[in-house]
All heavy atoms as TSV, in Angstrom:
chain	resi	resn	atom	element	x	y	z
A	1	MET	N	N	79.373	93.037	85.196
A	1	MET	CA	C	80.536	93.030	84.333
A	1	MET	C	C	80.625	91.674	83.631
A	1	MET	O	O	80.354	90.647	84.232
A	1	MET	CB	C	81.806	93.210	85.160
A	1	MET	CG	C	82.053	94.619	85.628
A	1	MET	SD	S	83.653	94.849	86.408
A	1	MET	CE	C	83.372	94.112	87.985
A	2	ALA	N	N	81.026	91.702	82.412
A	2	ALA	CA	C	81.240	90.460	81.689
A	2	ALA	C	C	82.478	89.763	82.244
A	2	ALA	O	O	83.339	90.399	82.838
A	2	ALA	CB	C	81.414	90.754	80.204
A	3	LYS	N	N	82.561	88.468	82.050
A	3	LYS	CA	C	83.660	87.671	82.614
A	3	LYS	C	C	85.028	88.223	82.203
A	3	LYS	O	O	85.899	88.415	83.030
A	3	LYS	CB	C	83.508	86.219	82.156
A	3	LYS	CG	C	84.548	85.292	82.691
A	3	LYS	CD	C	84.231	84.867	84.089
A	3	LYS	CE	C	85.198	83.795	84.538
A	3	LYS	NZ	N	85.305	83.692	85.951
A	4	HIS	N	N	85.194	88.513	80.924
A	4	HIS	CA	C	86.490	88.997	80.439
A	4	HIS	C	C	86.829	90.351	81.036
A	4	HIS	O	O	87.932	90.549	81.532
A	4	HIS	CB	C	86.466	89.073	78.910
A	4	HIS	CG	C	87.774	89.474	78.322
A	4	HIS	ND1	N	88.891	88.671	78.386
A	4	HIS	CD2	C	88.156	90.592	77.679
A	4	HIS	CE1	C	89.898	89.285	77.803
A	4	HIS	NE2	N	89.482	90.450	77.361
A	5	SER	N	N	85.898	91.273	81.026
A	5	SER	CA	C	86.182	92.610	81.560
A	5	SER	C	C	86.344	92.574	83.078
A	5	SER	O	O	87.091	93.379	83.635
A	5	SER	CB	C	85.104	93.610	81.157
A	5	SER	OG	O	83.868	93.282	81.730
A	6	GLN	N	N	85.690	91.637	83.753
A	6	GLN	CA	C	85.838	91.510	85.205
A	6	GLN	C	C	87.275	91.122	85.541
A	6	GLN	O	O	87.862	91.654	86.481
A	6	GLN	CB	C	84.865	90.479	85.758
A	6	GLN	CG	C	84.899	90.381	87.268
A	6	GLN	CD	C	83.874	89.406	87.821
A	6	GLN	OE1	O	83.247	88.674	87.071
A	6	GLN	NE2	N	83.706	89.404	89.106
A	7	ASN	N	N	87.854	90.220	84.773
A	7	ASN	CA	C	89.246	89.837	84.997
A	7	ASN	C	C	90.184	91.006	84.723
A	7	ASN	O	O	91.174	91.179	85.425
A	7	ASN	CB	C	89.629	88.637	84.125
A	7	ASN	CG	C	88.987	87.353	84.605
A	7	ASN	OD1	O	88.624	87.236	85.773
A	7	ASN	ND2	N	88.833	86.402	83.710
A	8	GLU	N	N	89.881	91.798	83.713
A	8	GLU	CA	C	90.698	92.971	83.410
A	8	GLU	C	C	90.638	93.974	84.554
A	8	GLU	O	O	91.662	94.556	84.913
A	8	GLU	CB	C	90.227	93.629	82.119
A	8	GLU	CG	C	90.544	92.832	80.879
A	8	GLU	CD	C	90.004	93.461	79.613
A	8	GLU	OE1	O	89.547	94.622	79.654
A	8	GLU	OE2	O	90.040	92.797	78.571
A	9	VAL	N	N	89.464	94.161	85.123
A	9	VAL	CA	C	89.306	95.081	86.250
A	9	VAL	C	C	90.113	94.589	87.436
A	9	VAL	O	O	90.849	95.355	88.075
A	9	VAL	CB	C	87.810	95.237	86.637
A	9	VAL	CG1	C	87.653	95.945	87.975
A	9	VAL	CG2	C	87.065	95.996	85.555
A	10	LYS	N	N	90.034	93.305	87.736
A	10	LYS	CA	C	90.760	92.741	88.877
A	10	LYS	C	C	92.271	92.866	88.676
A	10	LYS	O	O	92.993	93.246	89.593
A	10	LYS	CB	C	90.368	91.280	89.092
A	10	LYS	CG	C	88.988	91.121	89.672
A	10	LYS	CD	C	88.659	89.663	89.881
A	10	LYS	CE	C	87.298	89.489	90.510
A	10	LYS	NZ	N	86.983	88.078	90.749
A	11	GLU	N	N	92.754	92.543	87.489
A	11	GLU	CA	C	94.190	92.641	87.222
A	11	GLU	C	C	94.661	94.083	87.289
A	11	GLU	O	O	95.733	94.376	87.824
A	11	GLU	CB	C	94.529	92.023	85.862
A	11	GLU	CG	C	94.415	90.517	85.841
A	11	GLU	CD	C	95.270	89.832	86.880
A	11	GLU	OE1	O	96.453	90.192	87.026
A	11	GLU	OE2	O	94.752	88.924	87.564
A	12	SER	N	N	93.873	94.992	86.770
A	12	SER	CA	C	94.208	96.414	86.823
A	12	SER	C	C	94.272	96.895	88.273
A	12	SER	O	O	95.202	97.613	88.663
A	12	SER	CB	C	93.158	97.221	86.047
A	12	SER	OG	O	93.329	98.589	86.250
A	13	LEU	N	N	93.302	96.484	89.063
A	13	LEU	CA	C	93.263	96.896	90.465
A	13	LEU	C	C	94.443	96.313	91.238
A	13	LEU	O	O	95.047	96.999	92.061
A	13	LEU	CB	C	91.937	96.477	91.099
A	13	LEU	CG	C	91.668	97.012	92.501
A	13	LEU	CD1	C	91.687	98.537	92.518
A	13	LEU	CD2	C	90.341	96.505	93.005
A	14	LYS	N	N	94.811	95.068	90.955
A	14	LYS	CA	C	95.974	94.461	91.605
A	14	LYS	C	C	97.241	95.245	91.271
A	14	LYS	O	O	98.069	95.520	92.134
A	14	LYS	CB	C	96.157	93.008	91.159
A	14	LYS	CG	C	95.225	92.035	91.790
A	14	LYS	CD	C	95.550	90.647	91.278
A	14	LYS	CE	C	94.651	89.592	91.830
A	14	LYS	NZ	N	94.978	88.252	91.326
A	15	GLU	N	N	97.378	95.594	89.996
A	15	GLU	CA	C	98.563	96.336	89.566
A	15	GLU	C	C	98.621	97.711	90.226
A	15	GLU	O	O	99.670	98.135	90.717
A	15	GLU	CB	C	98.570	96.468	88.045
A	15	GLU	CG	C	99.831	97.091	87.508
A	15	GLU	CD	C	99.885	97.075	85.996
A	15	GLU	OE1	O	99.260	96.202	85.362
A	15	GLU	OE2	O	100.568	97.952	85.446
A	16	LEU	N	N	97.493	98.401	90.270
A	16	LEU	CA	C	97.457	99.718	90.924
A	16	LEU	C	C	97.736	99.600	92.420
A	16	LEU	O	O	98.367	100.478	93.009
A	16	LEU	CB	C	96.104	100.387	90.684
A	16	LEU	CG	C	95.867	100.884	89.263
A	16	LEU	CD1	C	94.427	101.362	89.103
A	16	LEU	CD2	C	96.839	101.991	88.904
A	17	THR	N	N	97.294	98.508	93.028
A	17	THR	CA	C	97.565	98.282	94.449
A	17	THR	C	C	99.066	98.121	94.680
A	17	THR	O	O	99.615	98.688	95.625
A	17	THR	CB	C	96.816	97.026	94.949
A	17	THR	OG1	O	95.408	97.226	94.762
A	17	THR	CG2	C	97.095	96.771	96.416
A	18	ARG	N	N	99.718	97.363	93.804
A	18	ARG	CA	C	101.173	97.191	93.936
A	18	ARG	C	C	101.906	98.512	93.752
A	18	ARG	O	O	102.898	98.779	94.421
A	18	ARG	CB	C	101.679	96.159	92.929
A	18	ARG	CG	C	101.299	94.738	93.284
A	18	ARG	CD	C	101.984	93.721	92.400
A	18	ARG	NE	N	101.491	93.740	91.026
A	18	ARG	CZ	C	100.521	92.952	90.564
A	18	ARG	NH1	N	99.946	92.086	91.368
A	18	ARG	NH2	N	100.139	93.015	89.317
A	19	ILE	N	N	101.416	99.353	92.861
A	19	ILE	CA	C	102.072	100.634	92.591
A	19	ILE	C	C	101.864	101.618	93.736
A	19	ILE	O	O	102.812	102.206	94.242
A	19	ILE	CB	C	101.544	101.242	91.267
A	19	ILE	CG1	C	101.999	100.382	90.088
A	19	ILE	CG2	C	102.024	102.681	91.105
A	19	ILE	CD1	C	101.318	100.718	88.778
A	20	PHE	N	N	100.600	101.796	94.155
A	20	PHE	CA	C	100.277	102.847	95.129
A	20	PHE	C	C	100.321	102.390	96.585
A	20	PHE	O	O	100.446	103.224	97.480
A	20	PHE	CB	C	98.903	103.450	94.827
A	20	PHE	CG	C	98.892	104.218	93.535
A	20	PHE	CD1	C	98.226	103.730	92.425
A	20	PHE	CD2	C	99.562	105.421	93.426
A	20	PHE	CE1	C	98.216	104.431	91.229
A	20	PHE	CE2	C	99.557	106.133	92.242
A	20	PHE	CZ	C	98.889	105.635	91.139
A	21	GLN	N	N	100.185	101.099	96.840
A	21	GLN	CA	C	100.159	100.549	98.190
A	21	GLN	C	C	99.309	101.417	99.136
A	21	GLN	O	O	99.819	102.061	100.046
A	21	GLN	CB	C	101.583	100.386	98.721
A	21	GLN	CG	C	102.383	99.431	97.881
A	21	GLN	CD	C	103.758	99.162	98.420
A	21	GLN	OE1	O	104.095	99.524	99.529
A	21	GLN	NE2	N	104.570	98.517	97.618
A	22	PRO	N	N	98.000	101.430	98.909
A	22	PRO	CA	C	97.107	102.320	99.664
A	22	PRO	C	C	97.046	101.986	101.151
A	22	PRO	O	O	97.152	100.827	101.550
A	22	PRO	CB	C	95.744	102.081	99.009
A	22	PRO	CG	C	95.842	100.690	98.467
A	22	PRO	CD	C	97.271	100.530	98.032
A	23	LYS	N	N	96.880	103.020	101.966
A	23	LYS	CA	C	96.727	102.841	103.420
A	23	LYS	C	C	95.300	102.437	103.768
A	23	LYS	O	O	95.065	101.741	104.739
A	23	LYS	CB	C	97.090	104.133	104.170
A	23	LYS	CG	C	98.504	104.609	103.916
A	23	LYS	CD	C	99.515	103.678	104.532
A	23	LYS	CE	C	100.906	104.243	104.325
A	23	LYS	NZ	N	101.912	103.233	104.145
A	24	ASP	N	N	94.330	102.930	102.991
A	24	ASP	CA	C	92.915	102.650	103.234
A	24	ASP	C	C	92.321	101.950	102.003
A	24	ASP	O	O	91.938	102.613	101.038
A	24	ASP	CB	C	92.175	103.960	103.522
A	24	ASP	CG	C	90.714	103.751	103.873
A	24	ASP	OD1	O	90.240	102.592	103.881
A	24	ASP	OD2	O	90.035	104.762	104.143
A	25	PRO	N	N	92.257	100.617	102.019
A	25	PRO	CA	C	91.765	99.877	100.854
A	25	PRO	C	C	90.345	100.261	100.433
A	25	PRO	O	O	90.061	100.355	99.244
A	25	PRO	CB	C	91.806	98.414	101.301
A	25	PRO	CG	C	92.815	98.374	102.379
A	25	PRO	CD	C	92.724	99.709	103.063
A	26	ARG	N	N	89.452	100.505	101.385
A	26	ARG	CA	C	88.067	100.839	101.037
A	26	ARG	C	C	87.988	102.160	100.274
A	26	ARG	O	O	87.316	102.257	99.256
A	26	ARG	CB	C	87.187	100.889	102.285
A	26	ARG	CG	C	85.728	101.142	101.918
A	26	ARG	CD	C	84.750	100.638	102.929
A	26	ARG	NE	N	84.779	99.234	103.228
A	26	ARG	CZ	C	84.166	98.279	102.514
A	26	ARG	NH1	N	83.510	98.590	101.439
A	26	ARG	NH2	N	84.222	97.027	102.894
A	27	LYS	N	N	88.712	103.167	100.725
A	27	LYS	CA	C	88.729	104.469	100.043
A	27	LYS	C	C	89.372	104.330	98.663
A	27	LYS	O	O	88.899	104.902	97.686
A	27	LYS	CB	C	89.476	105.507	100.864
A	27	LYS	CG	C	89.492	106.891	100.227
A	27	LYS	CD	C	90.263	107.875	101.079
A	27	LYS	CE	C	90.264	109.262	100.522
A	27	LYS	NZ	N	90.660	109.381	99.133
A	28	PHE	N	N	90.435	103.541	98.576
A	28	PHE	CA	C	91.123	103.297	97.317
A	28	PHE	C	C	90.158	102.680	96.295
A	28	PHE	O	O	90.103	103.112	95.141
A	28	PHE	CB	C	92.325	102.381	97.565
A	28	PHE	CG	C	93.170	102.129	96.361
A	28	PHE	CD1	C	93.980	103.121	95.840
A	28	PHE	CD2	C	93.190	100.880	95.754
A	28	PHE	CE1	C	94.784	102.886	94.729
A	28	PHE	CE2	C	93.985	100.640	94.651
A	28	PHE	CZ	C	94.784	101.642	94.139
A	29	VAL	N	N	89.384	101.689	96.734
A	29	VAL	CA	C	88.427	101.026	95.847
A	29	VAL	C	C	87.303	101.987	95.452
A	29	VAL	O	O	86.902	102.030	94.293
A	29	VAL	CB	C	87.867	99.738	96.498
A	29	VAL	CG1	C	86.679	99.197	95.722
A	29	VAL	CG2	C	88.955	98.699	96.602
A	30	LYS	N	N	86.807	102.778	96.392
A	30	LYS	CA	C	85.749	103.748	96.065
A	30	LYS	C	C	86.224	104.729	95.006
A	30	LYS	O	O	85.500	105.053	94.064
A	30	LYS	CB	C	85.302	104.506	97.312
A	30	LYS	CG	C	84.376	103.721	98.190
A	30	LYS	CD	C	83.876	104.559	99.349
A	30	LYS	CE	C	82.942	103.770	100.212
A	30	LYS	NZ	N	82.347	104.571	101.278
A	31	ASP	N	N	87.449	105.220	95.162
A	31	ASP	CA	C	88.016	106.141	94.171
A	31	ASP	C	C	88.177	105.448	92.818
A	31	ASP	O	O	87.898	106.033	91.772
A	31	ASP	CB	C	89.369	106.685	94.638
A	31	ASP	CG	C	89.239	107.630	95.819
A	31	ASP	OD1	O	88.116	108.115	96.100
A	31	ASP	OD2	O	90.271	107.880	96.480
A	32	TYR	N	N	88.629	104.197	92.836
A	32	TYR	CA	C	88.811	103.416	91.609
A	32	TYR	C	C	87.469	103.225	90.894
A	32	TYR	O	O	87.375	103.435	89.681
A	32	TYR	CB	C	89.434	102.059	91.956
A	32	TYR	CG	C	89.669	101.157	90.779
A	32	TYR	CD1	C	90.812	101.270	90.010
A	32	TYR	CD2	C	88.741	100.169	90.438
A	32	TYR	CE1	C	91.032	100.432	88.925
A	32	TYR	CE2	C	88.959	99.332	89.362
A	32	TYR	CZ	C	90.101	99.467	88.610
A	32	TYR	OH	O	90.306	98.641	87.537
A	33	ILE	N	N	86.450	102.844	91.654
A	33	ILE	CA	C	85.119	102.626	91.076
A	33	ILE	C	C	84.572	103.913	90.466
A	33	ILE	O	O	84.020	103.910	89.370
A	33	ILE	CB	C	84.149	102.065	92.145
A	33	ILE	CG1	C	84.510	100.614	92.454
A	33	ILE	CG2	C	82.700	102.172	91.704
A	33	ILE	CD1	C	83.750	100.016	93.613
A	34	ARG	N	N	84.754	105.011	91.171
A	34	ARG	CA	C	84.262	106.297	90.675
A	34	ARG	C	C	85.036	106.727	89.424
A	34	ARG	O	O	84.454	107.134	88.428
A	34	ARG	CB	C	84.365	107.358	91.760
A	34	ARG	CG	C	83.807	108.703	91.367
A	34	ARG	CD	C	83.764	109.732	92.483
A	34	ARG	NE	N	84.947	109.728	93.334
A	34	ARG	CZ	C	84.943	109.366	94.625
A	34	ARG	NH1	N	83.837	108.971	95.205
A	34	ARG	NH2	N	86.053	109.394	95.330
A	35	LYS	N	N	86.358	106.604	89.459
A	35	LYS	CA	C	87.186	107.055	88.345
A	35	LYS	C	C	86.945	106.251	87.076
A	35	LYS	O	O	86.861	106.805	85.984
A	35	LYS	CB	C	88.665	106.970	88.730
A	35	LYS	CG	C	89.586	107.490	87.657
A	35	LYS	CD	C	91.019	107.529	88.128
A	35	LYS	CE	C	91.910	108.112	87.066
A	35	LYS	NZ	N	93.294	108.207	87.511
A	36	TYR	N	N	86.839	104.930	87.206
A	36	TYR	CA	C	86.701	104.068	86.038
A	36	TYR	C	C	85.266	103.644	85.767
A	36	TYR	O	O	85.036	102.802	84.898
A	36	TYR	CB	C	87.626	102.858	86.175
A	36	TYR	CG	C	89.071	103.271	86.162
A	36	TYR	CD1	C	89.813	103.307	87.332
A	36	TYR	CD2	C	89.687	103.679	84.990
A	36	TYR	CE1	C	91.134	103.718	87.333
A	36	TYR	CE2	C	91.002	104.092	84.970
A	36	TYR	CZ	C	91.720	104.105	86.150
A	36	TYR	OH	O	93.026	104.513	86.151
A	37	ARG	N	N	84.331	104.211	86.516
A	37	ARG	CA	C	82.890	103.981	86.310
A	37	ARG	C	C	82.536	102.496	86.288
A	37	ARG	O	O	81.875	102.000	85.381
A	37	ARG	CB	C	82.422	104.667	85.039
A	37	ARG	CG	C	82.620	106.157	85.094
A	37	ARG	CD	C	82.190	106.834	83.842
A	37	ARG	NE	N	82.443	108.271	83.970
A	37	ARG	CZ	C	82.384	109.111	82.983
A	37	ARG	NH1	N	82.059	108.690	81.781
A	37	ARG	NH2	N	82.625	110.384	83.177
A	38	ILE	N	N	82.968	101.804	87.323
A	38	ILE	CA	C	82.672	100.376	87.475
A	38	ILE	C	C	81.246	100.240	87.991
A	38	ILE	O	O	80.802	101.015	88.829
A	38	ILE	CB	C	83.650	99.716	88.477
A	38	ILE	CG1	C	85.100	99.967	88.078
A	38	ILE	CG2	C	83.364	98.234	88.628
A	38	ILE	CD1	C	85.494	99.427	86.741
A	39	THR	N	N	80.537	99.240	87.502
A	39	THR	CA	C	79.169	98.994	87.923
A	39	THR	C	C	79.108	98.730	89.421
A	39	THR	O	O	80.009	98.114	89.983
A	39	THR	CB	C	78.605	97.764	87.188
A	39	THR	OG1	O	79.006	97.809	85.828
A	39	THR	CG2	C	77.094	97.722	87.266
A	40	GLY	N	N	78.062	99.189	90.076
A	40	GLY	CA	C	77.907	99.003	91.513
A	40	GLY	C	C	77.782	97.547	91.908
A	40	GLY	O	O	77.527	96.672	91.091
A	41	GLY	N	N	77.988	97.293	93.198
A	41	GLY	CA	C	77.839	95.947	93.718
A	41	GLY	C	C	79.128	95.165	93.810
A	41	GLY	O	O	79.134	94.041	94.293
A	42	TYR	N	N	80.217	95.721	93.369
A	42	TYR	CA	C	81.493	95.006	93.391
A	42	TYR	C	C	82.464	95.556	94.426
A	42	TYR	O	O	83.581	95.079	94.539
A	42	TYR	CB	C	82.168	95.069	92.010
A	42	TYR	CG	C	81.418	94.288	90.965
A	42	TYR	CD1	C	80.538	94.915	90.100
A	42	TYR	CD2	C	81.571	92.913	90.867
A	42	TYR	CE1	C	79.837	94.208	89.157
A	42	TYR	CE2	C	80.869	92.187	89.924
A	42	TYR	CZ	C	80.006	92.844	89.073
A	42	TYR	OH	O	79.304	92.126	88.142
A	43	GLU	N	N	82.029	96.551	95.193
A	43	GLU	CA	C	82.927	97.230	96.126
A	43	GLU	C	C	83.539	96.275	97.151
A	43	GLU	O	O	84.753	96.293	97.368
A	43	GLU	CB	C	82.197	98.364	96.832
A	43	GLU	CG	C	83.104	99.209	97.691
A	43	GLU	CD	C	82.400	100.412	98.277
A	43	GLU	OE1	O	81.440	100.912	97.683
A	43	GLU	OE2	O	82.832	100.840	99.350
A	44	ASP	N	N	82.727	95.426	97.765
A	44	ASP	CA	C	83.243	94.499	98.783
A	44	ASP	C	C	84.232	93.501	98.180
A	44	ASP	O	O	85.283	93.228	98.754
A	44	ASP	CB	C	82.110	93.753	99.477
A	44	ASP	CG	C	81.280	94.671	100.365
A	44	ASP	OD1	O	81.805	95.713	100.795
A	44	ASP	OD2	O	80.105	94.340	100.615
A	45	GLU	N	N	83.896	92.963	97.028
A	45	GLU	CA	C	84.768	91.997	96.361
A	45	GLU	C	C	86.110	92.639	95.984
A	45	GLU	O	O	87.176	92.065	96.220
A	45	GLU	CB	C	84.086	91.463	95.104
A	45	GLU	CG	C	84.908	90.458	94.345
A	45	GLU	CD	C	84.215	89.969	93.078
A	45	GLU	OE1	O	83.043	90.303	92.839
A	45	GLU	OE2	O	84.880	89.240	92.326
A	46	LEU	N	N	86.058	93.841	95.443
A	46	LEU	CA	C	87.293	94.523	95.041
A	46	LEU	C	C	88.106	94.969	96.248
A	46	LEU	O	O	89.341	94.930	96.216
A	46	LEU	CB	C	86.969	95.714	94.134
A	46	LEU	CG	C	86.334	95.348	92.784
A	46	LEU	CD1	C	85.992	96.608	92.004
A	46	LEU	CD2	C	87.232	94.440	91.973
A	47	THR	N	N	87.428	95.359	97.333
A	47	THR	CA	C	88.142	95.740	98.554
A	47	THR	C	C	88.896	94.541	99.120
A	47	THR	O	O	90.062	94.661	99.511
A	47	THR	CB	C	87.171	96.308	99.607
A	47	THR	OG1	O	86.520	97.464	99.059
A	47	THR	CG2	C	87.907	96.711	100.873
A	48	SER	N	N	88.258	93.372	99.143
A	48	SER	CA	C	88.946	92.186	99.651
A	48	SER	C	C	90.118	91.817	98.740
A	48	SER	O	O	91.159	91.345	99.221
A	48	SER	CB	C	87.989	91.012	99.817
A	48	SER	OG	O	87.515	90.574	98.577
A	49	LEU	N	N	89.985	92.059	97.443
A	49	LEU	CA	C	91.082	91.828	96.509
A	49	LEU	C	C	92.279	92.718	96.843
A	49	LEU	O	O	93.422	92.252	96.870
A	49	LEU	CB	C	90.608	92.091	95.080
A	49	LEU	CG	C	91.612	91.846	93.974
A	49	LEU	CD1	C	91.767	90.352	93.736
A	49	LEU	CD2	C	91.164	92.529	92.707
A	50	VAL	N	N	92.019	93.994	97.146
A	50	VAL	CA	C	93.086	94.934	97.508
A	50	VAL	C	C	93.733	94.514	98.819
A	50	VAL	O	O	94.965	94.511	98.943
A	50	VAL	CB	C	92.544	96.383	97.598
A	50	VAL	CG1	C	93.579	97.317	98.208
A	50	VAL	CG2	C	92.132	96.887	96.223
A	51	VAL	N	N	92.934	94.125	99.799
A	51	VAL	CA	C	93.463	93.694	101.098
A	51	VAL	C	C	94.350	92.458	100.917
A	51	VAL	O	O	95.450	92.392	101.486
A	51	VAL	CB	C	92.314	93.419	102.095
A	51	VAL	CG1	C	92.820	92.727	103.351
A	51	VAL	CG2	C	91.604	94.719	102.450
A	52	ASP	N	N	93.908	91.498	100.115
A	52	ASP	CA	C	94.706	90.295	99.851
A	52	ASP	C	C	96.023	90.641	99.162
A	52	ASP	O	O	97.076	90.122	99.515
A	52	ASP	CB	C	93.930	89.299	98.981
A	52	ASP	CG	C	92.766	88.654	99.698
A	52	ASP	OD1	O	92.702	88.754	100.947
A	52	ASP	OD2	O	91.911	88.066	99.007
A	53	GLU	N	N	95.954	91.531	98.188
A	53	GLU	CA	C	97.158	91.931	97.456
A	53	GLU	C	C	98.132	92.660	98.379
A	53	GLU	O	O	99.337	92.439	98.313
A	53	GLU	CB	C	96.786	92.806	96.254
A	53	GLU	CG	C	97.911	93.019	95.281
A	53	GLU	CD	C	98.386	91.744	94.602
A	53	GLU	OE1	O	97.604	90.787	94.439
A	53	GLU	OE2	O	99.578	91.709	94.234
A	54	MET	N	N	97.609	93.491	99.269
A	54	MET	CA	C	98.471	94.186	100.236
A	54	MET	C	C	99.125	93.169	101.180
A	54	MET	O	O	100.280	93.336	101.553
A	54	MET	CB	C	97.676	95.227	101.030
A	54	MET	CG	C	97.269	96.446	100.226
A	54	MET	SD	S	98.655	97.353	99.522
A	54	MET	CE	C	99.483	97.883	101.002
A	55	GLY	N	N	98.394	92.130	101.549
A	55	GLY	CA	C	98.956	91.075	102.385
A	55	GLY	C	C	100.096	90.355	101.683
A	55	GLY	O	O	101.118	90.057	102.291
A	56	ARG	N	N	99.940	90.110	100.391
A	56	ARG	CA	C	101.005	89.472	99.617
A	56	ARG	C	C	102.239	90.373	99.540
A	56	ARG	O	O	103.368	89.905	99.669
A	56	ARG	CB	C	100.524	89.159	98.207
A	56	ARG	CG	C	99.642	87.977	98.134
A	56	ARG	CD	C	99.402	87.548	96.693
A	56	ARG	NE	N	98.245	86.701	96.659
A	56	ARG	CZ	C	97.108	86.993	96.047
A	56	ARG	NH1	N	96.983	88.092	95.372
A	56	ARG	NH2	N	96.094	86.166	96.103
A	57	ILE	N	N	102.012	91.655	99.320
A	57	ILE	CA	C	103.124	92.603	99.227
A	57	ILE	C	C	103.872	92.663	100.550
A	57	ILE	O	O	105.092	92.579	100.594
A	57	ILE	CB	C	102.609	94.007	98.829
A	57	ILE	CG1	C	102.104	94.002	97.398
A	57	ILE	CG2	C	103.713	95.047	99.011
A	57	ILE	CD1	C	101.353	95.257	97.011
A	58	ASN	N	N	103.132	92.783	101.642
A	58	ASN	CA	C	103.753	92.899	102.962
A	58	ASN	C	C	104.466	91.616	103.383
A	58	ASN	O	O	105.497	91.670	104.044
A	58	ASN	CB	C	102.718	93.301	104.011
A	58	ASN	CG	C	102.218	94.720	103.781
A	58	ASN	OD1	O	102.918	95.546	103.213
A	58	ASN	ND2	N	101.010	94.994	104.229
A	59	SER	N	N	103.934	90.456	102.999
A	59	SER	CA	C	104.584	89.208	103.386
A	59	SER	C	C	105.868	88.964	102.579
A	59	SER	O	O	106.798	88.355	103.065
A	59	SER	CB	C	103.636	88.034	103.244
A	59	SER	OG	O	103.332	87.785	101.885
A	60	SER	N	N	105.904	89.444	101.352
A	60	SER	CA	C	107.095	89.243	100.539
A	60	SER	C	C	108.210	90.226	100.893
A	60	SER	O	O	109.378	89.939	100.702
A	60	SER	CB	C	106.765	89.360	99.046
A	60	SER	OG	O	106.400	90.680	98.722
A	61	VAL	N	N	107.847	91.384	101.465
A	61	VAL	CA	C	108.836	92.384	101.868
A	61	VAL	C	C	109.507	91.975	103.160
A	61	VAL	O	O	110.713	92.092	103.321
A	61	VAL	CB	C	108.182	93.783	102.013
A	61	VAL	CG1	C	109.138	94.773	102.639
A	61	VAL	CG2	C	107.702	94.282	100.673
A	62	GLY	N	N	108.706	91.523	104.125
A	62	GLY	CA	C	109.216	91.207	105.468
A	62	GLY	C	C	109.838	89.894	105.505
A	62	GLY	O	O	110.775	89.461	105.945
């Protein structure tokens, strides 16, 4: 992914994480990659992004 589009993907994924608050981050990322046809090799990075975002959401709620 190009630098600009990579940031767009990350921001989009963060926003979707805030909206849907997935129970299974890995499955959520796999579905996201399949739906938006993201190039392979980014699954681990995007999964950790979702986990971090969920941690932020949970810490701000509690």
